[in-house]
Residue, then its C-alpha position, 0 to 999 in steps of 0.5 A: m221711048c215708046t209709052l204705047c208699045r205693048d208686049h206681044v205676050t202679056g199686053v203690058r205697056s212697060g215704057n213708063d216703067l223703063c223711063t223711070d228705071l233708066r232715068s234713075r240708073l243714068s243719074a247714078q253714073h259717075e261720068p257727068a256726060v252720062a249722069s246729066g247728059f240724057a233727057v229720058e222721055g216717053v213719047a206716044c209712038m215711034a212706029g216700031c209697033s211690030r218690035p215693042l218696046t222701042v227706044a231711041f237715042q238722039a243728040q244734036g249732030k250725032a247719029a240717032y239710033l232706034f232699038g226695038s224688041i227691048d225688054a224693060r227689065a232684061d235690057v236696061g243694063d245694056l241701055v245704060r252701057f249704050a248710053k255710056l258709049y253714045a256719050s263718048l262718041a263724037d258723031g254718035s256712030c258705032s259699029s254693031g260690034q261696039r254696041p252691048a251684046g244684049l242689043a245685038g239684033k235689036t237695032l232697027a235704024r241708025i240715022p246719020g246726024s246733021g253734017n254726017p251724010a249717009g256713007s261718010s262714017r263706018 
């Protein structure tokens, strides 16, 4: 997730706090693919500046997702729910209806994974 994104109203950078919170919540999950299957890392910029805070999910051979307008406190539960879903998907692709409701309208991009050319899935 982006560590430079600033909330438009408060000016607060909440990426590092969200990294810590999400890492803790994921490691507390009972499913091994979720508890130890994610590296939660901060990056300096993900070019989602107009929709801070940005968070990406990316795995080898899976579709990658970029979410924006993430509230570090309000959306962390939905990010955990999405992580569980993402871990369960062989190719990472899911429809907007499968994603947690709190992430509706926050998907900035879905990028097909290698071996999954655009248009070959949902």
